[in-house]
C-alpha positions as a Python dict, from the first residue, in 0.01 Angstrom:
ca = {
    (1, 'M'): (0, 0, 0),
    (2, 'D'): (116, 356, -72),
    (3, 'A'): (291, 533, 213),
    (4, 'M'): (62, 835, 188),
    (5, 'P'): (-279, 732, 48),
    (6, 'V'): (-433, 1076, 117),
    (7, 'P'): (-268, 1401, -7),
    (8, 'P'): (-237, 1669, 261),
    (9, 'W'): (-454, 1922, 72),
    (10, 'L'): (-757, 1700, 23),
    (11, 'G'): (-912, 1737, 369),
    (12, 'K'): (-908, 2113, 345),
    (13, 'L'): (-1050, 2107, -6),
    (14, 'L'): (-1350, 1908, 113),
    (15, 'T'): (-1426, 2155, 395),
    (16, 'T'): (-1363, 2476, 203),
    (17, 'A'): (-1658, 2709, 142),
    (18, 'F'): (-1680, 2800, -227),
    (19, 'F'): (-1880, 3062, -420),
    (20, 'T'): (-1837, 3340, -168),
    (21, 'V'): (-1753, 3690, -293),
    (22, 'C'): (-1379, 3761, -315),
    (23, 'R'): (-1267, 4012, -54),
    (24, 'S'): (-1004, 4155, -287),
    (25, 'H'): (-1205, 4173, -606),
    (26, 'G'): (-1564, 4202, -480),
    (27, 'A'): (-1633, 4501, -703),
    (28, 'A'): (-1538, 4316, -1019),
    (29, 'N'): (-1777, 4113, -1226),
    (30, 'R'): (-1771, 3736, -1172),
    (31, 'S'): (-1556, 3744, -864),
    (32, 'E'): (-1690, 3431, -695),
    (33, 'C'): (-1433, 3220, -515),
    (34, 'N'): (-1459, 2895, -706),
    (35, 'M'): (-1093, 2802, -744),
    (36, 'Y'): (-856, 2603, -522),
    (37, 'C'): (-478, 2573, -534),
    (38, 'L'): (-329, 2232, -464),
    (39, 'D'): (14, 2386, -396),
    (40, 'C'): (-110, 2650, -146),
    (41, 'S'): (-360, 2444, 51),
    (42, 'V'): (-325, 2671, 353),
    (43, 'E'): (-531, 2928, 163),
    (44, 'D'): (-907, 2936, 113),
    (45, 'A'): (-1089, 2941, -219),
    (46, 'F'): (-1014, 3234, -449),
    (47, 'C'): (-1150, 3396, -762),
    (48, 'P'): (-1010, 3388, -1119),
    (49, 'Y'): (-854, 3733, -1069),
    (50, 'C'): (-655, 3607, -770),
    (51, 'R'): (-552, 3305, -973),
    (52, 'S'): (-398, 3533, -1236),
    (53, 'S'): (-194, 3729, -990),
    (54, 'K'): (-96, 3474, -721),
    (55, 'H'): (-127, 3122, -862),
    (56, 'R'): (-26, 3144, -1230),
    (57, 'D'): (227, 2858, -1213),
    (58, 'H'): (49, 2646, -951),
    (59, 'R'): (-178, 2345, -977),
    (60, 'V'): (-528, 2488, -965),
    (61, 'I'): (-867, 2326, -1002),
    (62, 'Q'): (-1202, 2495, -1058),
    (63, 'I'): (-1502, 2399, -853),
    (64, 'R'): (-1846, 2413, -1011),
    (65, 'R'): (-2192, 2381, -870),
    (66, 'S'): (-2466, 2132, -952),
    (67, 'S'): (-2797, 2157, -771),
    (68, 'Y'): (-2630, 2352, -486),
    (69, 'H'): (-2358, 2093, -442),
    (70, 'D'): (-1988, 2133, -528),
    (71, 'V'): (-1848, 1928, -815),
    (72, 'V'): (-1516, 1915, -1000),
    (73, 'R'): (-1447, 1796, -1352),
    (74, 'V'): (-1288, 1456, -1382),
    (75, 'S'): (-1046, 1591, -1645),
    (76, 'E'): (-897, 1822, -1379),
    (77, 'I'): (-899, 1620, -1058),
    (78, 'Q'): (-781, 1289, -1207),
    (79, 'K'): (-445, 1450, -1278),
    (80, 'A'): (-393, 1498, -906),
    (81, 'L'): (-586, 1209, -748),
    (82, 'D'): (-669, 846, -804),
    (83, 'I'): (-1048, 875, -827),
    (84, 'S'): (-1112, 507, -889),
    (85, 'G'): (-1419, 377, -711),
    (86, 'V'): (-1598, 715, -711),
    (87, 'Q'): (-1923, 750, -908),
    (88, 'T'): (-1897, 1002, -1189),
    (89, 'Y'): (-2174, 1178, -1382),
    (90, 'V'): (-2197, 1337, -1724),
    (91, 'I'): (-2370, 1672, -1689),
    (92, 'N'): (-2391, 1926, -1967),
    (93, 'S'): (-2133, 1730, -2173),
    (94, 'A'): (-1879, 1732, -1886),
    (95, 'R'): (-1790, 1432, -1668),
    (96, 'V'): (-1783, 1540, -1303),
    (97, 'L'): (-1783, 1397, -953),
    (98, 'F'): (-1913, 1538, -626),
    (99, 'L'): (-1680, 1658, -352),
    (100, 'N'): (-1894, 1553, -57),
    (101, 'E'): (-2181, 1333, 45),
    (102, 'R'): (-2529, 1456, -54),
    (103, 'P'): (-2865, 1399, 116),
    (104, 'Q'): (-3025, 1074, 10),
    (105, 'P'): (-3346, 1122, -192),
    (106, 'K'): (-3668, 957, -92),
    (107, 'V'): (-3655, 581, -92),
    (108, 'G'): (-3788, 442, -417),
    (109, 'K'): (-3729, 120, -601),
    (110, 'P'): (-3446, -105, -477),
    (111, 'V'): (-3117, -41, -652),
    (112, 'S'): (-2817, -265, -715),
    (113, 'H'): (-2541, -18, -626),
    (114, 'V'): (-2504, 196, -314),
    (115, 'C'): (-2224, 398, -159),
    (116, 'E'): (-2033, 194, 100),
    (117, 'I'): (-2017, 486, 342),
    (118, 'C'): (-2343, 682, 325),
    (119, 'G'): (-2568, 433, 147),
    (120, 'R'): (-2663, 670, -132),
    (121, 'N'): (-2798, 509, -448),
    (122, 'L'): (-2543, 490, -730),
    (123, 'L'): (-2598, 458, -1103),
    (124, 'D'): (-2305, 226, -1169),
    (125, 'P'): (-2101, -33, -976),
    (126, 'F'): (-1879, 216, -791),
    (127, 'R'): (-1788, 205, -420),
    (128, 'F'): (-1833, 569, -325),
    (129, 'C'): (-2064, 857, -417),
    (130, 'S'): (-1806, 1132, -363),
    (131, 'L'): (-1445, 1212, -278),
    (132, 'G'): (-1549, 1270, 81),
    (133, 'C'): (-1692, 921, 115),
    (134, 'K'): (-1383, 768, -42),
    (135, 'L'): (-1174, 954, 212),
    (136, 'V'): (-1380, 805, 496),
    (137, 'G'): (-1349, 464, 337),
    (138, 'I'): (-968, 490, 315),
    (139, 'R'): (-939, 590, 678),
    (140, 'R'): (-1179, 322, 791),
    (141, 'N'): (-1074, 23, 586),
    (142, 'E'): (-734, 119, 442),
    (143, 'D'): (-815, -74, 124),
    (144, 'A'): (-804, 217, -123),
    (145, 'S'): (-583, 511, -207),
    (146, 'F'): (-586, 852, -368),
    (147, 'T'): (-222, 827, -473),
    (148, 'L'): (-143, 813, -841),
    (149, 'N'): (109, 552, -949),
    (150, 'G'): (349, 696, -1200),
    (151, 'K'): (89, 923, -1353),
    (152, 'N'): (124, 1289, -1436),
    (153, 'E'): (-3, 1483, -1138),
    (154, 'K'): (17, 1825, -1303),
    (155, 'V'): (-312, 2004, -1358),
    (156, 'R'): (-314, 2219, -1668),
    (157, 'S'): (-192, 2569, -1590),
    (158, 'I'): (-418, 2846, -1716),
    (159, 'S'): (-218, 3143, -1839),
    (160, 'S'): (-362, 3300, -2151),
    (161, 'P'): (-602, 3599, -2113),
    (162, 'K'): (-859, 3424, -2334),
    (163, 'E'): (-868, 3117, -2113),
    (164, 'E'): (-892, 3330, -1798),
    (165, 'E'): (-1187, 3518, -1940),
    (166, 'E'): (-1359, 3194, -2033),
    (167, 'L'): (-1299, 3070, -1681),
    (168, 'R'): (-1461, 3384, -1533),
    (169, 'E'): (-1757, 3336, -1765),
    (170, 'A'): (-1798, 2979, -1646),
    (171, 'S'): (-1792, 3072, -1280),
    (172, 'Q'): (-2143, 3216, -1299),
    (173, 'Q'): (-2297, 2920, -1481),
    (174, 'D'): (-2448, 2619, -1313),
    (175, 'I'): (-2311, 2299, -1458),
    (176, 'Y'): (-2663, 2189, -1526),
    (177, 'P'): (-2811, 2338, -1844),
    (178, 'P'): (-3045, 2631, -1778),
    (179, 'T'): (-3415, 2563, -1754),
    (180, 'P'): (-3572, 2631, -2090),
    (181, 'P'): (-3828, 2915, -2097),
    (182, 'P'): (-4194, 2810, -2104),
    (183, 'P'): (-4354, 2787, -2449),
    (184, 'P'): (-4541, 3099, -2559),
    (185, 'S'): (-4904, 3083, -2460),
    (186, 'R'): (-5156, 3072, -2736),
    (187, 'S'): (-5377, 3373, -2712),
    (188, 'R'): (-5734, 3297, -2794),
    (189, 'R'): (-5831, 3465, -3114),
    (190, 'R'): (-6155, 3648, -3103),
    (191, 'K'): (-6404, 3508, -3342),
    (192, 'G'): (-6543, 3751, -3596),
    (193, 'I'): (-6908, 3825, -3637),
    (194, 'P'): (-7060, 3562, -3869),
    (195, 'Q'): (-7180, 3696, -4200),
    (196, 'R'): (-7518, 3578, -4324),
    (197, 'A'): (-7569, 3501, -4690),
    (198, 'P'): (-7780, 3765, -4864),
    (199, 'F'): (-8149, 3688, -4912),
    (200, 'S'): (-8241, 3586, -5261),
    (201, 'S'): (-8495, 3810, -5427),
}
């Protein structure tokens, strides 16, 4: 088993409050704190403007929100963690996973797969519903690990102004697609006055 199955920054990531207004850039547009630095884990979440000035060459991931719960894209987090065993979802064309356990919906039909820690229903044969539950499972059973074996642990560094602007744009969007507007109501057309045929003479 790996000597350090849990990276030191993971626990703080799972307890960090995201989507608060940045204290340094609160007056700017799209200044929500939805980013986290894996190399400066002593810090809290920060906004894209802080990322440009303080974390340009660091490993940074972006947290998104789905139904009021924090998620991270698989393409970002899998470069820093072994996420095997965690249920993933495809939402709005992006594969994501949840950071923490979510409330269990009302009990419905029996399912074949459940989270080993919280018992949440799963879509596929995974062991955990979130990174948080996998962390509990590692500490409890010591039969899993977050450590990558010989894989590239670098998360892509964002540096170009265009990419930073796209990142700011994305910070205000829910990962779920927006609810489509209701269809236009059909206004009832007023019937005209019927015309009688002229009397024959």
